[in-house]
The first five atom37 places (N, CA, C, CB, O) and aatype in JSON, in Angstrom:
{
  "aatype": [12, 19, 7, 1, 19, 7, 1, 2, 1, 6, 6, 15, 7, 10, 16, 1, 0, 19, 2, 0, 19, 13, 7, 13, 19, 11, 13, 0, 6, 13, 6, 9, 10, 13, 10, 10, 13, 13, 10, 9, 0, 13, 9, 10, 13, 11, 3, 10, 12, 15, 1, 14, 5, 18, 2, 5, 9, 10, 19, 11, 11, 14, 7, 19, 19, 3, 1, 17, 14, 18],
  "atom_mask": [
    [1, 1, 1, 1, 1],
    [1, 1, 1, 1, 1],
    [1, 1, 1, 0, 1],
    [1, 1, 1, 1, 1],
    [1, 1, 1, 1, 1],
    [1, 1, 1, 0, 1],
    [1, 1, 1, 1, 1],
    [1, 1, 1, 1, 1],
    [1, 1, 1, 1, 1],
    [1, 1, 1, 1, 1],
    [1, 1, 1, 1, 1],
    [1, 1, 1, 1, 1],
    [1, 1, 1, 0, 1],
    [1, 1, 1, 1, 1],
    [1, 1, 1, 1, 1],
    [1, 1, 1, 1, 1],
    [1, 1, 1, 1, 1],
    [1, 1, 1, 1, 1],
    [1, 1, 1, 1, 1],
    [1, 1, 1, 1, 1],
    [1, 1, 1, 1, 1],
    [1, 1, 1, 1, 1],
    [1, 1, 1, 0, 1],
    [1, 1, 1, 1, 1],
    [1, 1, 1, 1, 1],
    [1, 1, 1, 1, 1],
    [1, 1, 1, 1, 1],
    [1, 1, 1, 1, 1],
    [1, 1, 1, 1, 1],
    [1, 1, 1, 1, 1],
    [1, 1, 1, 1, 1],
    [1, 1, 1, 1, 1],
    [1, 1, 1, 1, 1],
    [1, 1, 1, 1, 1],
    [1, 1, 1, 1, 1],
    [1, 1, 1, 1, 1],
    [1, 1, 1, 1, 1],
    [1, 1, 1, 1, 1],
    [1, 1, 1, 1, 1],
    [1, 1, 1, 1, 1],
    [1, 1, 1, 1, 1],
    [1, 1, 1, 1, 1],
    [1, 1, 1, 1, 1],
    [1, 1, 1, 1, 1],
    [1, 1, 1, 1, 1],
    [1, 1, 1, 1, 1],
    [1, 1, 1, 1, 1],
    [1, 1, 1, 1, 1],
    [1, 1, 1, 1, 1],
    [1, 1, 1, 1, 1],
    [1, 1, 1, 1, 1],
    [1, 1, 1, 1, 1],
    [1, 1, 1, 1, 1],
    [1, 1, 1, 1, 1],
    [1, 1, 1, 1, 1],
    [1, 1, 1, 1, 1],
    [1, 1, 1, 1, 1],
    [1, 1, 1, 1, 1],
    [1, 1, 1, 1, 1],
    [1, 1, 1, 1, 1],
    [1, 1, 1, 1, 1],
    [1, 1, 1, 1, 1],
    [1, 1, 1, 0, 1],
    [1, 1, 1, 1, 1],
    [1, 1, 1, 1, 1],
    [1, 1, 1, 1, 1],
    [1, 1, 1, 1, 1],
    [1, 1, 1, 1, 1],
    [1, 1, 1, 1, 1],
    [1, 1, 1, 1, 1]
  ],
  "atom_positions": [
    [[26.29, -24.16, 30.92], [25.75, -23.4, 30.45], [25.71, -23.33, 29.05], [26.07, -22.59, 30.93], [26.57, -22.77, 28.37]],
    [[24.67, -23.92, 28.6], [23.9, -24.04, 27.33], [24.14, -23.13, 26.48], [22.59, -24.05, 27.46], [24.77, -23.29, 25.44]],
    [[23.32, -21.38, 27.16], [23.69, -20.47, 25.89], [22.6, -20.41, 25.68], [0.0, 0.0, 0.0], [21.64, -20.72, 26.38]],
    [[22.66, -19.9, 24.42], [21.54, -19.75, 23.48], [21.29, -20.85, 22.08], [21.74, -18.3, 22.97], [20.31, -20.82, 21.35]],
    [[22.26, -21.61, 22.0], [22.08, -22.83, 21.27], [21.19, -23.55, 21.02], [22.59, -23.49, 21.54], [20.88, -24.03, 19.93]],
    [[20.74, -23.67, 21.93], [19.29, -24.32, 21.69], [17.5, -24.25, 21.39], [0.0, 0.0, 0.0], [16.5, -24.88, 21.05]],
    [[18.32, -22.31, 22.04], [16.87, -21.93, 22.4], [16.04, -21.93, 21.09], [16.78, -20.44, 23.13], [14.96, -22.47, 21.33]],
    [[16.13, -21.5, 19.64], [15.05, -22.5, 17.84], [14.42, -23.35, 18.87], [16.27, -23.92, 16.09], [13.21, -23.26, 19.06]],
    [[14.94, -23.93, 19.36], [13.79, -25.81, 19.51], [13.1, -24.96, 20.83], [15.02, -28.15, 20.21], [11.89, -25.19, 20.76]],
    [[13.23, -24.55, 21.37], [12.33, -25.14, 22.69], [11.08, -23.84, 22.36], [13.39, -25.04, 24.73], [9.91, -23.87, 22.74]],
    [[11.65, -22.91, 21.66], [10.0, -21.99, 20.86], [8.97, -23.01, 20.76], [10.15, -21.3, 18.93], [9.21, -24.21, 20.67]],
    [[7.58, -22.39, 20.78], [6.92, -22.54, 20.29], [6.56, -22.52, 18.49], [6.58, -22.03, 21.02], [7.01, -21.46, 18.06]],
    [[6.09, -23.11, 17.67], [5.7, -22.99, 16.47], [5.29, -21.76, 16.16], [0.0, 0.0, 0.0], [6.15, -21.14, 15.55]],
    [[3.98, -20.98, 16.42], [3.88, -20.24, 16.63], [4.58, -18.67, 16.54], [3.68, -20.76, 17.18], [4.31, -17.64, 15.92]],
    [[6.01, -19.25, 17.91], [6.68, -17.84, 18.37], [7.64, -18.09, 17.1], [7.52, -17.66, 20.21], [7.81, -17.05, 16.47]],
    [[8.12, -18.88, 16.71], [8.98, -18.91, 15.57], [7.98, -18.46, 14.15], [9.7, -20.55, 15.49], [8.77, -18.14, 13.25]],
    [[7.2, -18.39, 13.89], [6.0, -18.41, 12.78], [6.23, -15.55, 12.6], [3.33, -19.7, 14.26], [6.63, -14.68, 11.83]],
    [[5.52, -15.73, 14.09], [5.88, -14.53, 14.32], [7.0, -13.5, 14.71], [5.34, -14.46, 14.8], [6.93, -12.27, 14.8]],
    [[8.14, -14.41, 14.94], [9.88, -14.09, 14.62], [9.71, -13.9, 13.44], [11.16, -15.23, 14.85], [10.04, -12.75, 13.14]],
    [[9.38, -14.43, 12.7], [9.87, -14.45, 10.64], [9.63, -13.96, 10.44], [9.67, -15.08, 9.44], [10.35, -13.19, 9.8]],
    [[7.84, -13.53, 10.75], [7.46, -12.47, 10.12], [7.32, -11.18, 10.23], [6.79, -12.65, 9.9], [7.04, -10.38, 9.34]],
    [[7.58, -10.89, 11.8], [8.61, -9.87, 11.78], [10.22, -9.57, 11.65], [8.41, -9.52, 12.6], [10.76, -8.61, 12.2]],
    [[10.64, -10.18, 11.16], [11.83, -10.51, 10.54], [11.66, -10.33, 9.2], [0.0, 0.0, 0.0], [12.45, -9.58, 8.63]],
    [[10.9, -10.8, 8.65], [10.42, -10.14, 6.93], [10.22, -8.78, 6.96], [8.88, -10.71, 6.24], [10.77, -7.99, 6.19]],
    [[8.98, -8.31, 8.38], [9.41, -6.72, 7.85], [9.98, -6.48, 8.26], [8.89, -5.66, 7.81], [9.05, -5.74, 8.57]],
    [[10.99, -6.16, 8.9], [12.24, -5.44, 9.52], [13.53, -5.96, 8.32], [12.56, -6.08, 11.45], [14.75, -5.79, 8.26]],
    [[12.92, -6.39, 7.81], [14.09, -6.52, 5.96], [13.55, -6.21, 5.41], [14.67, -7.72, 5.04], [14.32, -6.06, 4.46]],
    [[12.07, -5.69, 4.85], [11.5, -5.2, 3.76], [10.78, -3.58, 4.17], [10.41, -6.39, 3.25], [10.17, -2.94, 3.32]],
    [[10.98, -3.1, 5.53], [10.52, -2.39, 4.96], [10.1, -0.86, 4.42], [10.21, -2.81, 5.16], [9.22, -0.11, 4.82]],
    [[10.86, -0.75, 3.59], [10.66, 0.54, 2.59], [9.68, 0.68, 1.71], [11.66, 0.73, 1.77], [8.98, 1.62, 1.32]],
    [[9.84, -1.42, 1.31], [9.18, -1.81, 0.68], [7.58, -1.85, 0.52], [9.64, -2.53, 0.76], [6.8, -1.82, -0.43]],
    [[7.48, -1.94, 1.86], [6.77, -2.06, 1.65], [5.39, -0.11, 1.93], [6.9, -3.46, 2.28], [4.38, 0.46, 1.51]],
    [[6.12, -0.06, 2.55], [5.72, 1.54, 3.01], [5.63, 2.24, 1.1], [7.5, 2.55, 4.38], [4.75, 3.0, 0.7]],
    [[6.85, 1.67, 0.18], [6.53, 2.14, -0.84], [5.44, 1.51, -1.08], [7.38, 2.15, -1.69], [4.45, 2.2, -0.83]],
    [[5.23, 0.58, -1.43], [4.15, -0.24, -2.04], [2.4, 0.42, -1.41], [4.55, -2.09, -1.47], [1.3, 0.63, -1.91]],
    [[3.01, 0.53, -0.12], [0.83, 1.76, 1.07], [1.31, 3.03, 0.24], [0.8, 2.49, 4.14], [0.47, 3.18, -0.65]],
    [[2.53, 4.25, 0.12], [1.94, 5.12, -0.33], [1.02, 4.87, -1.65], [2.83, 5.96, -0.43], [-0.12, 5.06, -2.06]],
    [[2.31, 4.31, -2.05], [1.22, 4.1, -4.19], [-0.41, 3.48, -4.28], [2.23, 2.34, -5.54], [-1.21, 3.55, -5.22]],
    [[-0.59, 2.7, -2.55], [-2.03, 2.21, -2.39], [-2.92, 3.58, -2.43], [-2.26, 1.31, -0.88], [-3.77, 3.9, -3.26]],
    [[-2.49, 4.24, -1.35], [-2.85, 5.18, -0.84], [-3.24, 6.1, -2.08], [-1.9, 5.59, 0.11], [-4.36, 6.42, -2.49]],
    [[-1.73, 6.51, -2.66], [-2.71, 7.83, -2.98], [-3.47, 7.1, -4.58], [-1.49, 9.74, -3.3], [-4.55, 7.66, -4.8]],
    [[-3.28, 6.47, -5.21], [-4.65, 5.56, -6.29], [-5.47, 5.52, -5.46], [-4.52, 3.88, -6.95], [-6.05, 6.46, -6.0]],
    [[-6.11, 5.3, -4.6], [-7.73, 5.37, -3.86], [-7.83, 6.58, -3.57], [-8.08, 4.52, -2.46], [-9.0, 6.93, -3.75]],
    [[-6.79, 7.9, -2.98], [-7.58, 8.77, -2.86], [-7.66, 9.4, -4.34], [-7.19, 9.61, -1.75], [-8.56, 10.23, -4.46]],
    [[-6.51, 9.05, -6.05], [-6.9, 9.58, -6.51], [-8.34, 9.54, -7.37], [-6.06, 9.72, -6.76], [-9.09, 10.37, -7.89]],
    [[-8.27, 8.05, -7.21], [-9.16, 7.27, -7.81], [-10.88, 8.47, -7.63], [-9.06, 5.48, -6.85], [-11.45, 9.32, -8.32]],
    [[-11.12, 7.77, -6.17], [-12.0, 8.78, -5.49], [-12.03, 10.34, -6.05], [-11.55, 8.8, -4.02], [-12.97, 10.41, -6.84]],
    [[-11.37, 11.55, -5.94], [-11.24, 11.78, -6.72], [-11.54, 12.08, -7.94], [-10.98, 11.53, -6.56], [-12.23, 13.02, -8.33]],
    [[-11.06, 11.34, -8.5], [-11.66, 11.79, -10.05], [-13.02, 10.74, -10.03], [-10.34, 11.38, -11.65], [-13.36, 10.56, -11.2]],
    [[-13.92, 9.97, -9.05], [-15.21, 9.53, -9.41], [-16.21, 10.18, -9.2], [-15.49, 8.57, -8.97], [-17.33, 9.66, -9.22]],
    [[-15.94, 11.71, -8.92], [-16.6, 12.61, -8.48], [-16.84, 13.13, -10.18], [-15.82, 13.54, -7.24], [-16.04, 12.89, -11.08]],
    [[-18.4, 14.05, -10.37], [-18.8, 14.0, -11.52], [-18.09, 15.52, -10.78], [-20.4, 13.44, -12.24], [-16.92, 15.19, -10.61]],
    [[-18.2, 16.73, -10.37], [-17.81, 18.15, -10.65], [-16.36, 17.82, -11.04], [-17.99, 19.28, -9.33], [-15.93, 18.27, -12.1]],
    [[-15.6, 17.07, -10.25], [-13.66, 16.98, -10.54], [-13.56, 16.49, -11.61], [-12.58, 16.01, -9.58], [-12.51, 16.55, -12.24]],
    [[-14.76, 15.82, -12.09], [-14.43, 14.67, -13.58], [-14.51, 15.8, -15.17], [-16.25, 13.02, -13.73], [-13.89, 15.75, -16.23]],
    [[-15.5, 16.65, -14.69], [-15.93, 18.39, -15.12], [-14.54, 18.62, -16.14], [-15.95, 19.85, -13.34], [-14.06, 18.45, -17.26]],
    [[-14.33, 19.15, -14.7], [-13.01, 19.87, -14.58], [-11.47, 19.76, -16.02], [-12.49, 19.1, -13.0], [-10.76, 20.58, -16.61]],
    [[-11.67, 17.93, -16.01], [-10.32, 17.62, -17.05], [-11.23, 17.3, -18.11], [-9.06, 16.23, -16.66], [-10.6, 17.44, -19.16]],
    [[-12.49, 16.92, -18.35], [-12.89, 17.33, -19.93], [-13.31, 18.16, -20.72], [-13.46, 16.9, -20.32], [-13.15, 18.37, -21.92]],
    [[-13.98, 18.71, -19.77], [-14.67, 20.07, -20.68], [-13.36, 21.36, -20.64], [-16.49, 20.82, -19.66], [-12.43, 21.43, -19.84]],
    [[-13.59, 22.03, -21.46], [-12.21, 22.83, -21.03], [-13.1, 24.53, -21.9], [-10.12, 21.89, -22.09], [-13.18, 24.82, -23.09]],
    [[-13.55, 25.24, -20.74], [-14.33, 26.55, -20.77], [-13.9, 27.55, -22.22], [-13.91, 27.42, -19.21], [-12.72, 27.74, -22.5]],
    [[-15.23, 28.24, -23.19], [-14.77, 28.78, -24.14], [-14.88, 28.24, -25.51], [0.0, 0.0, 0.0], [-15.16, 28.73, -26.6]],
    [[-14.51, 26.88, -25.02], [-14.16, 26.25, -26.87], [-15.61, 24.92, -27.12], [-11.84, 24.99, -26.97], [-15.86, 24.02, -26.33]],
    [[-16.18, 25.14, -28.14], [-17.82, 24.59, -28.19], [-17.07, 22.82, -28.53], [-19.22, 25.59, -29.99], [-16.33, 22.36, -29.4]],
    [[-17.57, 22.42, -27.65], [-18.59, 20.88, -27.35], [-18.62, 19.92, -28.9], [-20.7, 21.44, -26.88], [-19.78, 19.94, -29.31]],
    [[-17.73, 19.14, -29.81], [-18.37, 18.54, -30.96], [-19.12, 17.84, -30.42], [-17.67, 17.86, -31.9], [-20.34, 17.92, -30.55]],
    [[-18.09, 16.47, -29.2], [-18.17, 14.95, -28.95], [-19.4, 15.55, -27.83], [-16.49, 13.88, -28.31], [-19.37, 16.74, -27.51]],
    [[-20.34, 14.7, -27.34], [-21.35, 15.27, -26.72], [-21.23, 14.25, -24.86], [-22.99, 15.01, -27.92], [-21.66, 14.54, -23.74]],
    [[-20.37, 13.0, -25.41], [-19.54, 12.4, -23.81], [-17.71, 12.9, -24.04], [-19.67, 9.95, -23.66], [-16.89, 12.65, -23.17]]
  ]
}
């Protein structure tokens, strides 16, 4: 009974590569989710701020004379 000692040598290179990727994802799961959260939040915020009607809320203040046209 050899057991699982020689198992790694019998697997193909593709199987070892996929197992390595899954191992990395399992190891760095929190960091990956953290980066994805900020990436999605950035994209949503950028989309929101690119719309003119929302941008005017941040630029113009009601009741104040605007000396700068831009």
